[in-house]
PQR file with spaces between the fields and no chain letter, atoms N, CA, C, O and H, PARSE charges and radii, in Angstrom:
ATOM       1  N    MET     1      35.701    9.679   -6.315 -0.4000 1.5000
ATOM       2  CA   MET     1      34.765    9.004   -5.447 -0.0000 2.0000
ATOM       3  C    MET     1      33.490    9.851   -5.322  0.5500 1.7000
ATOM       4  O    MET     1      33.555   11.072   -5.181 -0.5500 1.4000
ATOM       5  N    ALA     2      32.364    9.200   -5.373 -0.4000 1.5000
ATOM       6  CA   ALA     2      31.087    9.903   -5.319 -0.0000 2.0000
ATOM       7  C    ALA     2      30.790   10.365   -3.903  0.5500 1.7000
ATOM       8  O    ALA     2      31.080    9.678   -2.924 -0.5500 1.4000
ATOM       9  H    ALA     2      32.310    8.208   -5.487  0.4000 1.0000
ATOM      10  N    SER     3      30.209   11.536   -3.828 -0.4000 1.5000
ATOM      11  CA   SER     3      29.852   12.059   -2.518 -0.0000 2.0000
ATOM      12  C    SER     3      28.542   11.433   -2.049  0.5500 1.7000
ATOM      13  O    SER     3      27.795   10.845   -2.830 -0.5500 1.4000
ATOM      14  H    SER     3      29.973   12.094   -4.623  0.4000 1.0000
ATOM      15  N    LEU     4      28.296   11.574   -0.787 -0.4000 1.5000
ATOM      16  CA   LEU     4      27.077   11.009   -0.203 -0.0000 2.0000
ATOM      17  C    LEU     4      25.835   11.664   -0.797  0.5500 1.7000
ATOM      18  O    LEU     4      24.815   11.000   -0.982 -0.5500 1.4000
ATOM      19  H    LEU     4      28.903   12.052   -0.152  0.4000 1.0000
ATOM      20  N    ALA     5      25.910   12.953   -1.097 -0.4000 1.5000
ATOM      21  CA   ALA     5      24.765   13.666   -1.674 -0.0000 2.0000
ATOM      22  C    ALA     5      24.394   13.099   -3.045  0.5500 1.7000
ATOM      23  O    ALA     5      23.211   12.952   -3.352 -0.5500 1.4000
ATOM      24  H    ALA     5      26.739   13.492   -0.946  0.4000 1.0000
ATOM      25  N    SER     6      25.383   12.784   -3.864 -0.4000 1.5000
ATOM      26  CA   SER     6      25.073   12.252   -5.198 -0.0000 2.0000
ATOM      27  C    SER     6      24.531   10.823   -5.097  0.5500 1.7000
ATOM      28  O    SER     6      23.684   10.425   -5.897 -0.5500 1.4000
ATOM      29  H    SER     6      26.344   12.904   -3.616  0.4000 1.0000
ATOM      30  N    ILE     7      25.009   10.060   -4.133 -0.4000 1.5000
ATOM      31  CA   ILE     7      24.477    8.699   -3.931 -0.0000 2.0000
ATOM      32  C    ILE     7      23.025    8.760   -3.491  0.5500 1.7000
ATOM      33  O    ILE     7      22.188    8.016   -4.001 -0.5500 1.4000
ATOM      34  H    ILE     7      25.698   10.383   -3.484  0.4000 1.0000
ATOM      35  N    LEU     8      22.720    9.645   -2.543 -0.4000 1.5000
ATOM      36  CA   LEU     8      21.336    9.789   -2.075 -0.0000 2.0000
ATOM      37  C    LEU     8      20.427   10.319   -3.179  0.5500 1.7000
ATOM      38  O    LEU     8      19.259    9.936   -3.259 -0.5500 1.4000
ATOM      39  H    LEU     8      23.400   10.250   -2.129  0.4000 1.0000
ATOM      40  N    LEU     9      20.949   11.188   -4.020 -0.4000 1.5000
ATOM      41  CA   LEU     9      20.162   11.695   -5.147 -0.0000 2.0000
ATOM      42  C    LEU     9      19.852   10.566   -6.125  0.5500 1.7000
ATOM      43  O    LEU     9      18.749   10.501   -6.669 -0.5500 1.4000
ATOM      44  H    LEU     9      21.897   11.499   -3.955  0.4000 1.0000
ATOM      45  N    GLY    10      20.814    9.681   -6.351 -0.4000 1.5000
ATOM      46  CA   GLY    10      20.571    8.524   -7.212 -0.0000 2.0000
ATOM      47  C    GLY    10      19.520    7.591   -6.623  0.5500 1.7000
ATOM      48  O    GLY    10      18.636    7.114   -7.335 -0.5500 1.4000
ATOM      49  H    GLY    10      21.710    9.734   -5.909  0.4000 1.0000
ATOM      50  N    TYR    11      19.617    7.336   -5.333 -0.4000 1.5000
ATOM      51  CA   TYR    11      18.604    6.509   -4.664 -0.0000 2.0000
ATOM      52  C    TYR    11      17.220    7.139   -4.755  0.5500 1.7000
ATOM      53  O    TYR    11      16.217    6.440   -4.899 -0.5500 1.4000
ATOM      54  H    TYR    11      20.335    7.723   -4.754  0.4000 1.0000
ATOM      55  N    ARG    12      17.175    8.454   -4.669 -0.4000 1.5000
ATOM      56  CA   ARG    12      15.888    9.152   -4.746 -0.0000 2.0000
ATOM      57  C    ARG    12      15.214    8.896   -6.092  0.5500 1.7000
ATOM      58  O    ARG    12      14.023    8.594   -6.148 -0.5500 1.4000
ATOM      59  H    ARG    12      17.990    9.022   -4.552  0.4000 1.0000
ATOM      60  N    TYR    13      15.979    9.019   -7.170 -0.4000 1.5000
ATOM      61  CA   TYR    13      15.411    8.806   -8.500 -0.0000 2.0000
ATOM      62  C    TYR    13      15.035    7.346   -8.737  0.5500 1.7000
ATOM      63  O    TYR    13      14.018    7.054   -9.368 -0.5500 1.4000
ATOM      64  H    TYR    13      16.947    9.265   -7.125  0.4000 1.0000
ATOM      65  N    VAL    14      15.848    6.444   -8.235 -0.4000 1.5000
ATOM      66  CA   VAL    14      15.524    5.018   -8.379 -0.0000 2.0000
ATOM      67  C    VAL    14      14.242    4.687   -7.629  0.5500 1.7000
ATOM      68  O    VAL    14      13.377    3.991   -8.160 -0.5500 1.4000
ATOM      69  H    VAL    14      16.673    6.681   -7.723  0.4000 1.0000
ATOM      70  N    LEU    15      14.111    5.176   -6.411 -0.4000 1.5000
ATOM      71  CA   LEU    15      12.887    4.913   -5.636 -0.0000 2.0000
ATOM      72  C    LEU    15      11.668    5.579   -6.260  0.5500 1.7000
ATOM      73  O    LEU    15      10.570    5.024   -6.214 -0.5500 1.4000
ATOM      74  H    LEU    15      14.814    5.742   -5.980  0.4000 1.0000
ATOM      75  N    PHE    16      11.844    6.752   -6.838 -0.4000 1.5000
ATOM      76  CA   PHE    16      10.756    7.422   -7.538 -0.0000 2.0000
ATOM      77  C    PHE    16      10.237    6.566   -8.686  0.5500 1.7000
ATOM      78  O    PHE    16       9.031    6.368   -8.827 -0.5500 1.4000
ATOM      79  H    PHE    16      12.736    7.203   -6.875  0.4000 1.0000
ATOM      80  N    VAL    17      11.150    6.065   -9.500 -0.4000 1.5000
ATOM      81  CA   VAL    17      10.767    5.236  -10.649 -0.0000 2.0000
ATOM      82  C    VAL    17      10.104    3.940  -10.182  0.5500 1.7000
ATOM      83  O    VAL    17       9.085    3.533  -10.740 -0.5500 1.4000
ATOM      84  H    VAL    17      12.130    6.226   -9.385  0.4000 1.0000
ATOM      85  N    LEU    18      10.664    3.297   -9.174 -0.4000 1.5000
ATOM      86  CA   LEU    18      10.070    2.056   -8.663 -0.0000 2.0000
ATOM      87  C    LEU    18       8.688    2.287   -8.082  0.5500 1.7000
ATOM      88  O    LEU    18       7.786    1.476   -8.290 -0.5500 1.4000
ATOM      89  H    LEU    18      11.492    3.628   -8.720  0.4000 1.0000
ATOM      90  N    PHE    19       8.509    3.387   -7.352 -0.4000 1.5000
ATOM      91  CA   PHE    19       7.204    3.709   -6.771 -0.0000 2.0000
ATOM      92  C    PHE    19       6.156    3.900   -7.856  0.5500 1.7000
ATOM      93  O    PHE    19       5.042    3.392   -7.736 -0.5500 1.4000
ATOM      94  H    PHE    19       9.243    4.046   -7.183  0.4000 1.0000
ATOM      95  N    VAL    20       6.500    4.624   -8.907 -0.4000 1.5000
ATOM      96  CA   VAL    20       5.558    4.859  -10.006 -0.0000 2.0000
ATOM      97  C    VAL    20       5.244    3.551  -10.719  0.5500 1.7000
ATOM      98  O    VAL    20       4.081    3.278  -11.018 -0.5500 1.4000
ATOM      99  H    VAL    20       7.406    5.037   -9.004  0.4000 1.0000
ATOM     100  N    ILE    21       6.253    2.743  -10.995 -0.4000 1.5000
ATOM     101  CA   ILE    21       6.028    1.478  -11.697 -0.0000 2.0000
ATOM     102  C    ILE    21       5.160    0.541  -10.871  0.5500 1.7000
ATOM     103  O    ILE    21       4.209   -0.042  -11.392 -0.5500 1.4000
ATOM     104  H    ILE    21       7.198    2.965  -10.752  0.4000 1.0000
ATOM     105  N    PHE    22       5.478    0.390   -9.590 -0.4000 1.5000
ATOM     106  CA   PHE    22       4.707   -0.531   -8.750 -0.0000 2.0000
ATOM     107  C    PHE    22       3.258   -0.073   -8.594  0.5500 1.7000
ATOM     108  O    PHE    22       2.351   -0.905   -8.630 -0.5500 1.4000
ATOM     109  H    PHE    22       6.251    0.863   -9.168  0.4000 1.0000
ATOM     110  N    ASN    23       3.019    1.219   -8.423 -0.4000 1.5000
ATOM     111  CA   ASN    23       1.649    1.704   -8.304 -0.0000 2.0000
ATOM     112  C    ASN    23       0.891    1.558   -9.621  0.5500 1.7000
ATOM     113  O    ASN    23      -0.301    1.247   -9.614 -0.5500 1.4000
ATOM     114  H    ASN    23       3.755    1.895   -8.394  0.4000 1.0000
ATOM     115  N    ALA    24       1.550    1.773  -10.726 -0.4000 1.5000
ATOM     116  CA   ALA    24       0.892    1.587  -12.022 -0.0000 2.0000
ATOM     117  C    ALA    24       0.541    0.117  -12.243  0.5500 1.7000
ATOM     118  O    ALA    24      -0.531   -0.189  -12.766 -0.5500 1.4000
ATOM     119  H    ALA    24       2.517    2.026  -10.732  0.4000 1.0000
ATOM     120  N    VAL    25       1.427   -0.791  -11.852 -0.4000 1.5000
ATOM     121  CA   VAL    25       1.141   -2.222  -11.984 -0.0000 2.0000
ATOM     122  C    VAL    25      -0.021   -2.624  -11.087  0.5500 1.7000
ATOM     123  O    VAL    25      -0.907   -3.363  -11.516 -0.5500 1.4000
ATOM     124  H    VAL    25       2.297   -0.543  -11.426  0.4000 1.0000
ATOM     125  N    ILE    26      -0.028   -2.149   -9.851 -0.4000 1.5000
ATOM     126  CA   ILE    26      -1.130   -2.470   -8.931 -0.0000 2.0000
ATOM     127  C    ILE    26      -2.459   -1.980   -9.497  0.5500 1.7000
ATOM     128  O    ILE    26      -3.447   -2.715   -9.494 -0.5500 1.4000
ATOM     129  H    ILE    26       0.692   -1.549   -9.502  0.4000 1.0000
ATOM     130  N    ALA    27      -2.485   -0.733   -9.985 -0.4000 1.5000
ATOM     131  CA   ALA    27      -3.727   -0.181  -10.519 -0.0000 2.0000
ATOM     132  C    ALA    27      -4.177   -0.915  -11.776  0.5500 1.7000
ATOM     133  O    ALA    27      -5.368   -1.184  -11.933 -0.5500 1.4000
ATOM     134  H    ALA    27      -1.683   -0.136   -9.988  0.4000 1.0000
ATOM     135  N    SER    28      -3.256   -1.243  -12.671 -0.4000 1.5000
ATOM     136  CA   SER    28      -3.664   -1.892  -13.915 -0.0000 2.0000
ATOM     137  C    SER    28      -4.099   -3.336  -13.685  0.5500 1.7000
ATOM     138  O    SER    28      -5.056   -3.789  -14.312 -0.5500 1.4000
ATOM     139  H    SER    28      -2.289   -1.024  -12.544  0.4000 1.0000
ATOM     140  N    VAL    29      -3.428   -4.061  -12.811 -0.4000 1.5000
ATOM     141  CA   VAL    29      -3.842   -5.441  -12.520 -0.0000 2.0000
ATOM     142  C    VAL    29      -5.182   -5.453  -11.799  0.5500 1.7000
ATOM     143  O    VAL    29      -6.019   -6.316  -12.066 -0.5500 1.4000
ATOM     144  H    VAL    29      -2.650   -3.693  -12.301  0.4000 1.0000
ATOM     145  N    ALA    30      -5.396   -4.513  -10.895 -0.4000 1.5000
ATOM     146  CA   ALA    30      -6.678   -4.438  -10.199 -0.0000 2.0000
ATOM     147  C    ALA    30      -7.803   -4.079  -11.170  0.5500 1.7000
ATOM     148  O    ALA    30      -8.908   -4.608  -11.055 -0.5500 1.4000
ATOM     149  H    ALA    30      -4.716   -3.812  -10.678  0.4000 1.0000
ATOM     150  N    ALA    31      -7.534   -3.189  -12.123 -0.4000 1.5000
ATOM     151  CA   ALA    31      -8.553   -2.849  -13.119 -0.0000 2.0000
ATOM     152  C    ALA    31      -8.854   -4.047  -14.014  0.5500 1.7000
ATOM     153  O    ALA    31     -10.012   -4.283  -14.358 -0.5500 1.4000
ATOM     154  H    ALA    31      -6.636   -2.759  -12.216  0.4000 1.0000
ATOM     155  N    TRP    32      -7.836   -4.798  -14.392 -0.4000 1.5000
ATOM     156  CA   TRP    32      -8.035   -6.000  -15.198 -0.0000 2.0000
ATOM     157  C    TRP    32      -8.847   -7.034  -14.420  0.5500 1.7000
ATOM     158  O    TRP    32      -9.769   -7.637  -14.969 -0.5500 1.4000
ATOM     159  H    TRP    32      -6.896   -4.606  -14.112  0.4000 1.0000
ATOM     160  N    ASP    33      -8.509   -7.241  -13.147 -0.4000 1.5000
ATOM     161  CA   ASP    33      -9.232   -8.199  -12.325 -0.0000 2.0000
ATOM     162  C    ASP    33     -10.663   -7.723  -12.048  0.5500 1.7000
ATOM     163  O    ASP    33     -11.580   -8.537  -11.939 -0.5500 1.4000
ATOM     164  H    ASP    33      -7.760   -6.751  -12.702  0.4000 1.0000
ATOM     165  N    TYR    34     -10.847   -6.415  -11.936 -0.4000 1.5000
ATOM     166  CA   TYR    34     -12.190   -5.857  -11.746 -0.0000 2.0000
ATOM     167  C    TYR    34     -13.077   -6.199  -12.934  0.5500 1.7000
ATOM     168  O    TYR    34     -14.245   -6.545  -12.762 -0.5500 1.4000
ATOM     169  H    TYR    34     -10.101   -5.754  -12.025  0.4000 1.0000
ATOM     170  N    GLY    35     -12.526   -6.105  -14.136 -0.4000 1.5000
ATOM     171  CA   GLY    35     -13.290   -6.460  -15.336 -0.0000 2.0000
ATOM     172  C    GLY    35     -13.645   -7.932  -15.369  0.5500 1.7000
ATOM     173  O    GLY    35     -14.748   -8.301  -15.770 -0.5500 1.4000
ATOM     174  H    GLY    35     -11.577   -5.824  -14.277  0.4000 1.0000
ATOM     175  N    MET    36     -12.704   -8.785  -14.944 -0.4000 1.5000
ATOM     176  CA   MET    36     -12.991  -10.225  -14.914 -0.0000 2.0000
ATOM     177  C    MET    36     -14.016  -10.559  -13.834  0.5500 1.7000
ATOM     178  O    MET    36     -14.892  -11.396  -14.051 -0.5500 1.4000
ATOM     179  H    MET    36     -11.807   -8.486  -14.618  0.4000 1.0000
ATOM     180  N    ALA    37     -13.915   -9.915  -12.674 -0.4000 1.5000
ATOM     181  CA   ALA    37     -14.856  -10.182  -11.586 -0.0000 2.0000
ATOM     182  C    ALA    37     -16.249   -9.679  -11.950  0.5500 1.7000
ATOM     183  O    ALA    37     -17.255  -10.272  -11.560 -0.5500 1.4000
ATOM     184  H    ALA    37     -13.203   -9.235  -12.497  0.4000 1.0000
ATOM     185  N    HIS    38     -16.297   -8.591  -12.692 -0.4000 1.5000
ATOM     186  CA   HIS    38     -17.594   -8.051  -13.105 -0.0000 2.0000
ATOM     187  C    HIS    38     -18.310   -9.020  -14.044  0.5500 1.7000
ATOM     188  O    HIS    38     -19.530   -9.166  -13.972 -0.5500 1.4000
ATOM     189  H    HIS    38     -15.480   -8.109  -13.008  0.4000 1.0000
ATOM     190  N    GLU    39     -17.559   -9.680  -14.919 -0.4000 1.5000
ATOM     191  CA   GLU    39     -18.156  -10.640  -15.848 -0.0000 2.0000
ATOM     192  C    GLU    39     -18.672  -11.883  -15.132  0.5500 1.7000
ATOM     193  O    GLU    39     -19.711  -12.426  -15.508 -0.5500 1.4000
ATOM     194  H    GLU    39     -16.568   -9.562  -14.977  0.4000 1.0000
ATOM     195  N    THR    40     -17.956  -12.341  -14.101 -0.4000 1.5000
ATOM     196  CA   THR    40     -18.333  -13.579  -13.413 -0.0000 2.0000
ATOM     197  C    THR    40     -19.262  -13.342  -12.236  0.5500 1.7000
ATOM     198  O    THR    40     -19.810  -14.298  -11.688 -0.5500 1.4000
ATOM     199  H    THR    40     -17.112  -11.900  -13.795  0.4000 1.0000
ATOM     200  N    GLY    41     -19.454  -12.089  -11.833 -0.4000 1.5000
ATOM     201  CA   GLY    41     -20.376  -11.786  -10.753 -0.0000 2.0000
ATOM     202  C    GLY    41     -19.775  -11.886   -9.362  0.5500 1.7000
ATOM     203  O    GLY    41     -20.515  -11.953   -8.381 -0.5500 1.4000
ATOM     204  H    GLY    41     -19.009  -11.312  -12.279  0.4000 1.0000
ATOM     205  N    HIS    42     -18.454  -11.899   -9.250 -0.4000 1.5000
ATOM     206  CA   HIS    42     -17.814  -11.964   -7.942 -0.0000 2.0000
ATOM     207  C    HIS    42     -17.738  -10.585   -7.300  0.5500 1.7000
ATOM     208  O    HIS    42     -17.978   -9.562   -7.942 -0.5500 1.4000
ATOM     209  H    HIS    42     -17.852  -11.845  -10.047  0.4000 1.0000
ATOM     210  N    ASN    43     -17.397  -10.587   -6.014 -0.4000 1.5000
ATOM     211  CA   ASN    43     -17.254   -9.340   -5.268 -0.0000 2.0000
ATOM     212  C    ASN    43     -16.017   -8.586   -5.761  0.5500 1.7000
ATOM     213  O    ASN    43     -14.935   -9.167   -5.849 -0.5500 1.4000
ATOM     214  H    ASN    43     -17.202  -11.417   -5.492  0.4000 1.0000
ATOM     215  N    GLN    44     -16.167   -7.314   -6.079 -0.4000 1.5000
ATOM     216  CA   GLN    44     -15.043   -6.567   -6.620 -0.0000 2.0000
ATOM     217  C    GLN    44     -14.663   -5.360   -5.758  0.5500 1.7000
ATOM     218  O    GLN    44     -14.053   -4.417   -6.263 -0.5500 1.4000
ATOM     219  H    GLN    44     -17.046   -6.843   -6.008  0.4000 1.0000
ATOM     220  N    GLN    45     -15.010   -5.373   -4.477 -0.4000 1.5000
ATOM     221  CA   GLN    45     -14.693   -4.230   -3.619 -0.0000 2.0000
ATOM     222  C    GLN    45     -13.195   -4.048   -3.440  0.5500 1.7000
ATOM     223  O    GLN    45     -12.715   -2.915   -3.464 -0.5500 1.4000
ATOM     224  H    GLN    45     -15.505   -6.138   -4.067  0.4000 1.0000
ATOM     225  N    ILE    46     -12.446   -5.117   -3.263 -0.4000 1.5000
ATOM     226  CA   ILE    46     -10.997   -4.993   -3.066 -0.0000 2.0000
ATOM     227  C    ILE    46     -10.319   -4.482   -4.331  0.5500 1.7000
ATOM     228  O    ILE    46      -9.317   -3.773   -4.247 -0.5500 1.4000
ATOM     229  H    ILE    46     -12.836   -6.038   -3.244  0.4000 1.0000
ATOM     230  N    ASP    47     -10.846   -4.826   -5.493 -0.4000 1.5000
ATOM     231  CA   ASP    47     -10.276   -4.326   -6.746 -0.0000 2.0000
ATOM     232  C    ASP    47     -10.473   -2.822   -6.857  0.5500 1.7000
ATOM     233  O    ASP    47      -9.562   -2.109   -7.278 -0.5500 1.4000
ATOM     234  H    ASP    47     -11.661   -5.402   -5.561  0.4000 1.0000
ATOM     235  N    THR    48     -11.630   -2.338   -6.492 -0.4000 1.5000
ATOM     236  CA   THR    48     -11.894   -0.906   -6.518 -0.0000 2.0000
ATOM     237  C    THR    48     -10.966   -0.176   -5.560  0.5500 1.7000
ATOM     238  O    THR    48     -10.454    0.896   -5.884 -0.5500 1.4000
ATOM     239  H    THR    48     -12.370   -2.917   -6.150  0.4000 1.0000
ATOM     240  N    TYR    49     -10.747   -0.747   -4.392 -0.4000 1.5000
ATOM     241  CA   TYR    49      -9.848   -0.157   -3.407 -0.0000 2.0000
ATOM     242  C    TYR    49      -8.407   -0.119   -3.925  0.5500 1.7000
ATOM     243  O    TYR    49      -7.718    0.885   -3.749 -0.5500 1.4000
ATOM     244  H    TYR    49     -11.162   -1.618   -4.129  0.4000 1.0000
ATOM     245  N    LEU    50      -7.950   -1.190   -4.555 -0.4000 1.5000
ATOM     246  CA   LEU    50      -6.588   -1.226   -5.082 -0.0000 2.0000
ATOM     247  C    LEU    50      -6.408   -0.268   -6.256  0.5500 1.7000
ATOM     248  O    LEU    50      -5.352    0.350   -6.395 -0.5500 1.4000
ATOM     249  H    LEU    50      -8.510   -2.006   -4.698  0.4000 1.0000
ATOM     250  N    ILE    51      -7.423   -0.140   -7.096 -0.4000 1.5000
ATOM     251  CA   ILE    51      -7.359    0.837   -8.188 -0.0000 2.0000
ATOM     252  C    ILE    51      -7.213    2.238   -7.608  0.5500 1.7000
ATOM     253  O    ILE    51      -6.387    3.025   -8.072 -0.5500 1.4000
ATOM     254  H    ILE    51      -8.280   -0.642   -6.983  0.4000 1.0000
ATOM     255  N    PHE    52      -8.008    2.546   -6.601 -0.4000 1.5000
ATOM     256  CA   PHE    52      -7.946    3.851   -5.960 -0.0000 2.0000
ATOM     257  C    PHE    52      -6.572    4.103   -5.346  0.5500 1.7000
ATOM     258  O    PHE    52      -6.007    5.181   -5.532 -0.5500 1.4000
ATOM     259  H    PHE    52      -8.679    1.907   -6.224  0.4000 1.0000
ATOM     260  N    LEU    53      -6.024    3.132   -4.620 -0.4000 1.5000
ATOM     261  CA   LEU    53      -4.712    3.312   -3.988 -0.0000 2.0000
ATOM     262  C    LEU    53      -3.598    3.469   -5.003  0.5500 1.7000
ATOM     263  O    LEU    53      -2.709    4.303   -4.825 -0.5500 1.4000
ATOM     264  H    LEU    53      -6.483    2.256   -4.469  0.4000 1.0000
ATOM     265  N    GLY    54      -3.633    2.674   -6.074 -0.4000 1.5000
ATOM     266  CA   GLY    54      -2.601    2.773   -7.098 -0.0000 2.0000
ATOM     267  C    GLY    54      -2.605    4.114   -7.797  0.5500 1.7000
ATOM     268  O    GLY    54      -1.553    4.724   -7.992 -0.5500 1.4000
ATOM     269  H    GLY    54      -4.354    1.997   -6.219  0.4000 1.0000
ATOM     270  N    ILE    55      -3.782    4.573   -8.174 -0.4000 1.5000
ATOM     271  CA   ILE    55      -3.885    5.861   -8.863 -0.0000 2.0000
ATOM     272  C    ILE    55      -3.547    7.007   -7.920  0.5500 1.7000
ATOM     273  O    ILE    55      -2.892    7.969   -8.319 -0.5500 1.4000
ATOM     274  H    ILE    55      -4.636    4.078   -8.016  0.4000 1.0000
ATOM     275  N    LEU    56      -3.993    6.909   -6.662 -0.4000 1.5000
ATOM     276  CA   LEU    56      -3.686    7.948   -5.684 -0.0000 2.0000
ATOM     277  C    LEU    56      -2.178    8.042   -5.450  0.5500 1.7000
ATOM     278  O    LEU    56      -1.641    9.141   -5.317 -0.5500 1.4000
ATOM     279  H    LEU    56      -4.526    6.127   -6.337  0.4000 1.0000
ATOM     280  N    GLY    57      -1.501    6.911   -5.401 -0.4000 1.5000
ATOM     281  CA   GLY    57      -0.055    6.929   -5.231 -0.0000 2.0000
ATOM     282  C    GLY    57       0.657    7.589   -6.393  0.5500 1.7000
ATOM     283  O    GLY    57       1.598    8.355   -6.186 -0.5500 1.4000
ATOM     284  H    GLY    57      -1.937    6.018   -5.509  0.4000 1.0000
ATOM     285  N    VAL    58       0.224    7.307   -7.611 -0.4000 1.5000
ATOM     286  CA   VAL    58       0.844    7.927   -8.788 -0.0000 2.0000
ATOM     287  C    VAL    58       0.551    9.422   -8.811  0.5500 1.7000
ATOM     288  O    VAL    58       1.445   10.218   -9.097 -0.5500 1.4000
ATOM     289  H    VAL    58      -0.541    6.685   -7.779  0.4000 1.0000
ATOM     290  N    ILE    59      -0.681    9.814   -8.514 -0.4000 1.5000
ATOM     291  CA   ILE    59      -1.028   11.236   -8.494 -0.0000 2.0000
ATOM     292  C    ILE    59      -0.254   11.976   -7.399  0.5500 1.7000
ATOM     293  O    ILE    59       0.147   13.125   -7.583 -0.5500 1.4000
ATOM     294  H    ILE    59      -1.406    9.167   -8.281  0.4000 1.0000
ATOM     295  N    TYR    60      -0.049   11.312   -6.263 -0.4000 1.5000
ATOM     296  CA   TYR    60       0.665   11.931   -5.151 -0.0000 2.0000
ATOM     297  C    TYR    60       2.153   12.136   -5.468  0.5500 1.7000
ATOM     298  O    TYR    60       2.718   13.166   -5.099 -0.5500 1.4000
ATOM     299  H    TYR    60      -0.375   10.378   -6.113  0.4000 1.0000
ATOM     300  N    ILE    61       2.779   11.197   -6.128 -0.4000 1.5000
ATOM     301  CA   ILE    61       4.222   11.249   -6.315 -0.0000 2.0000
ATOM     302  C    ILE    61       4.640   12.093   -7.525  0.5500 1.7000
ATOM     303  O    ILE    61       5.742   12.641   -7.524 -0.5500 1.4000
ATOM     304  H    ILE    61       2.320   10.360   -6.428  0.4000 1.0000
ATOM     305  N    ILE    62       3.808   12.211   -8.539 -0.4000 1.5000
ATOM     306  CA   ILE    62       4.200   12.916   -9.773 -0.0000 2.0000
ATOM     307  C    ILE    62       4.563   14.397   -9.521  0.5500 1.7000
ATOM     308  O    ILE    62       5.574   14.848  -10.060 -0.5500 1.4000
ATOM     309  H    ILE    62       2.913   11.765   -8.539  0.4000 1.0000
ATOM     310  N    PRO    63       3.798   15.174   -8.736 -0.5600 1.5000
ATOM     311  CA   PRO    63       4.185   16.579   -8.535  0.2800 2.0000
ATOM     312  C    PRO    63       5.509   16.762   -7.809  0.5500 1.7000
ATOM     313  O    PRO    63       6.090   17.845   -7.878 -0.5500 1.4000
ATOM     314  N    MET    64       6.005   15.743   -7.117 -0.4000 1.5000
ATOM     315  CA   MET    64       7.251   15.888   -6.376 -0.0000 2.0000
ATOM     316  C    MET    64       8.353   15.859   -7.352  0.5500 1.7000
ATOM     317  O    MET    64       9.519   15.965   -6.970 -0.5500 1.4000
ATOM     318  H    MET    64       5.533   14.863   -7.061  0.4000 1.0000
């Protein structure tokens, strides 16, 4: 039977991978939408903010 420490360690790695994947998806979709908004002349402030948050999240979590 697995100990509680090994279960929590598994959850830690799963959450790490999910956090990196979700932040990378947010940043890449926002960058893609920023390019489309730039071509059509729409407001792209929220895209810039989402790109910043996604990249900041990945940069923050990688050293851990």
